N, C-alpha and C positions, 0 to 999 in steps of 0.2 A: 504494500500500500504506500503510495507516493503522494507528494504534494504537487501543486502547479503554481506557476509564477504570479499570476495576477487575476484580473476580473474577467478575462476571456482567455481562451486557449491560444497559445503561440504555436507556430509550426513545430518547434522543438518539443513542446508538451505533447502534441498529437503523435509525433513519432515515438516518443518514449512510452506513452500509454497504450500504444498498439502492440508493444512487445509481449510475447506470451507469458513471461514471468510476472507481469504486472496483473494484479487481481483487484485493485481498488485505488481510490483517491480519497485523501483526507483534506478537507477545506479549512482555511484559517481566516482570520479577520482581514488580511490583505486581499483575500479573494472576494470580499463583500463590499458592495456599494448600496444596494437596495434589494428588497424582496424580488422585484421583477428581474433585476440583473442576475441574482444568484440562481433563480429558476432557469434563466437562459443558459447560464454556465453549466448547470447540472444537465440540461438537455443536450448541450454540446458534448459533454463527457459521455453521456449515455448512448449517444449515436455512434461513438467510435467503435464499439465492439458488440458482438452478439455471441453468447449472452453478455449482458451489460456488466460493466465494472461495478463493484460495491462502492457507494459514495457515502462517506462518513464525515462527522465533525465532532469536536469536543464542545458540548453545549449543555453542561451540567446545571448551570445557574450560578448565581453569585459572581465571583471574579472569573469563572471559567464559562463564559458565554460568548462565542465568537461573533454572533450576529446580534446587533442591538437595534438600529433604526428600523422600525416597522415590525419588530418582533417583541413579544411580551417580555418584560423584565422578570426573571425568575430569581427568587431569593436563594441565598446559600443554604445548603442542606442542614447546617447546624440549627437554623431557626425551627425546623421541624423537630429536632431533638429537644429543643427548649420547650416547645409545645407538648411534646410527648411526656415530659416530666409532670405537666399539669393535667393534660387530658389526652391519653393515648389514642382514643378513638378519633378525636378531632385531628390529631397529628397525622394519623394514617390516611384520613380523607384528604388532607392538604397535600401529602406526599403523592397520593394517587393523582390528584388534580394537576400537580406540577409535572408529573410524568406524561400525562395526557396532553397538556398544553405544549410542552416541548415537542413531543412527537407529532402532534397534529400540525403545528406550524412548520416543522421541518418536512413532513410528508407533503404538505401543500406546495413546497418548493421542489419536491421530487427526491429529497435526500433519504437514503435508506436507513441510516444508522447513526445513533448518538452514542459515544463511548460513555455510558452511564448505566447504573449508578456507581458512585464511588462508595465502597463499603469498608474502607479503612476505618479502624477504630480511632477515636480522638483521645490519644494518650497525652495530649497537651505538650508534645515536644517537637512535632513536625510542622514547620511553617509552610512548607509546600502543600501539605494536606490541610491542616488548620480547620477553617470553617467549611471546607468541602465535606468533612465527615458529618454524618448524622448525629453520632453520639459516642460515648465511651463504652456503653454497655452493649455487648454482642447481641443480646436478645432484642434490645431496642433497635439496633442497626438492622437486624434481620427483618423485623416487622416493618420498619419504614422503607427499607430497600424493596421488600416484596410488594408493598403498596405502590411504590414508584414504578416498579417493573410492570405491575398490572396496568397502570396508567399508560405506559409506553405501548404495551401490547394492544390495548383497546383502541389505540389510534393507528395501529398497523406497523409498529416498530418493535424489533427484538431488543432485549436488554443485554448489555455487556458489562459485567461487574468487574471492578478493578480496585486495587492493584494486588493480585494474589501473590503470596499468602497474607500480606498486610504491610503497608508502608507507614503506618501511623506511629510506630515506636522508635523511629530513627530521626536524628536531628538533620543529617545531611540531606540536601536536595539532589536527587539523582540527575537532574538536568546539568548540575555543576560538578558533582563528585560521586564516588561510589559509596553509598551508605552500607554500613555493616551492623547488622542486628545480632547482638551477642546473647540474646535470651535462649533458654533451653526450649525443647520441643513442647513441653507442657504449657508454657506461657504463650507460644505462638498458636497453640490450638484455639485460644480465645479469638484470635484474629480470623481464624478459618470458620468459626461457627456461623456467621452470616452466610457464607458460601454453602455450607452444609444445608441450611434451611432453603435457600434459593434453588439449589440443585435438586434436592429431594422433592420439591414442589413443582419442578419443571418450569421455573420462572425466568431462567436466563439461557440465552442461546450462545453466549460468548463470555470468555474470561480473559482479561488482560493481566499479564505477569508484571511484577515489580522488578525494577533494576536494583535489587537489594541482595546482599549476601547474608544468609542466615548461618553464621559461622559454625554453630553447634551441629548443624545437619549436613551442610554441603559448602564447599569452598567457592562454588560458582554462583553468580547471580541467578535468581529464579528463572529468568528468561532463557538461560543456557543450561538449565538443570533438569536432567531426566528424573532426579529425585522428586522435585516439586511438581513437574508436569505429569510424569507417568505414575510414580508411586503414590503421591498424595492426591493430586487433582483427578486423574483418570481412575486409578485403582481404588483408593480409600474412599473418596467422595463420589465416585461413579459418574463423573462428568463426561458427557458424550458430545458436547458442542464444540464450537470453534475456540481455539486458543491463540491469542494474539501476544506477540512480543512487542513491548513498548518501543518507542522510537530508538533505533540503533545509533542515531546521531547524538544522543545524549552522552555527556561526559562520563557517565558511570560505566560505559562500555568501552572506553578508549583503550584499556589495557588488554583487550581480548582479540587483537589482531586487526587486519584490514577489514573494510566493510564487506568484502567478499567472504572473508573468514568468519566474521560475526554472523553474517546471514546464514551460512551453512551450519554454524554451531547451533543457532536458534532452531532452525528447521530440523536438524538431526536430533535435537533434544525433545522434539514433539510439538513445536509450534506449528500452527496451520498457516498463519500469516504474520509477516514482519512489517514493521513500519520504518521507513527511512525518510526523514523530513528535513527540509532546509539545507540540503547538501546535494545539489544536482549532480555534481561530478561523481561523487562516490555512489550515489543512487544508480547512475548509469553503469558504473563498474559492477555493482551487485546484480543488476538486471542482466547484464551480459553474461556473468558467471553462472547464472541460474537458467540460462536459455534451454537447457536440457532437463531441468528439474520437473518432476511430476509426482503428485500425490493424489490419487483419485478420491481417497477418503476425505482429505482436506477440502477438495472441491465440493463434495457433497455437504460438508459442514458449513462452508462459506456460502453456498447457494441458499441456505436457510435464512440468511441474514438480510436478504433483499426485502425492502418494505412492501407492504400490501395496502391496497386501497389508495384513493387519491381524492382530495376535495379541493375545489377552487378556494384560493385565499379569501376572496370576497365573501363567499358563502360561509366559510369557517368563521370569519370575524362577525358575521351577522347572526351566528347561531347562539342559542341560549346557553349551551354548554360552555362556549368560549367566553361569553360575558360573565358567567358564574365563576369560572376558574380564575379569570383576571381579577374579579372583585374579591374573591377569597384570598388571593396571594398578594394583592396590592399592599395590604397593611404590613406585610412582612418585608417587602422590598423598601419600605419607607422607614423602617425601624433602625435605630443605632445598633451596632454590634454588641451582643451579650455573650457571656460565658456560661457554659453548662455548670451545674453544681457538681462538686467532686463526688 
């Protein structure tokens, strides 16, 4: 899964996205000018290939929301955790409405996938996770993430939970450094409990791995680790959906060889799709090196991630559901930041 340069495809974008090793596109803020423009860009991308590429975006809400003008503001997930401490039923309704609103607006633009929910626990030490986490309690996170996933699904979008097995207990930001989690297995089990709930209930179609080393279990980051992908995620938790390796251009992966080498390591470890963003030269190198790569089972898993259904943006915004969801969430987007109780 690769990025593109701007608000419309360049000839270089088109040539790269037609390569057989490319299976998807991830969009960023630089690709967005307006709802109409992003819909046109998505149509351009979709027309390049048959079957079409999977088109995704990070659009969780809070500070991780790539499209703003013309899209509803979504509060950070921590707000739902705060509400959960007061009224769990109200919080799950809000989480479901947030999932539905995100997915319905993205599907109106033709986008298949949002990399959400973030189910990392809020241990209070990770700035890169921070208010993206629902809560510190695994059960609360599981309940809220399940409601959010139901909202996504009801609007025609699969859920992709991240960052497995858990990014919330390390200080370092994997965009800038390689975090090392030194906890023992029993402690990391808490971070995996939301995944257990979501997988058992069939509520997620994808999981994204963390670029974190869990030293007591394996010396490799989770995205390169057969221990975490095959033993824990596939075997113990029974996950049969698509596994994503987070962006291989992040500094956390620098010590693991060239982009060609990193790509092969992630795929050999059991990832179905790797992301390479904001580094066109090395993305091209990886795509070239994978020209002969094929994994039919991965193709089946990834095919399940295409969005379903489509509604015109004007019809969506006129609907009672859209108006209710915006009204419910508006008070949270206007509130100052609060901390969860310990």
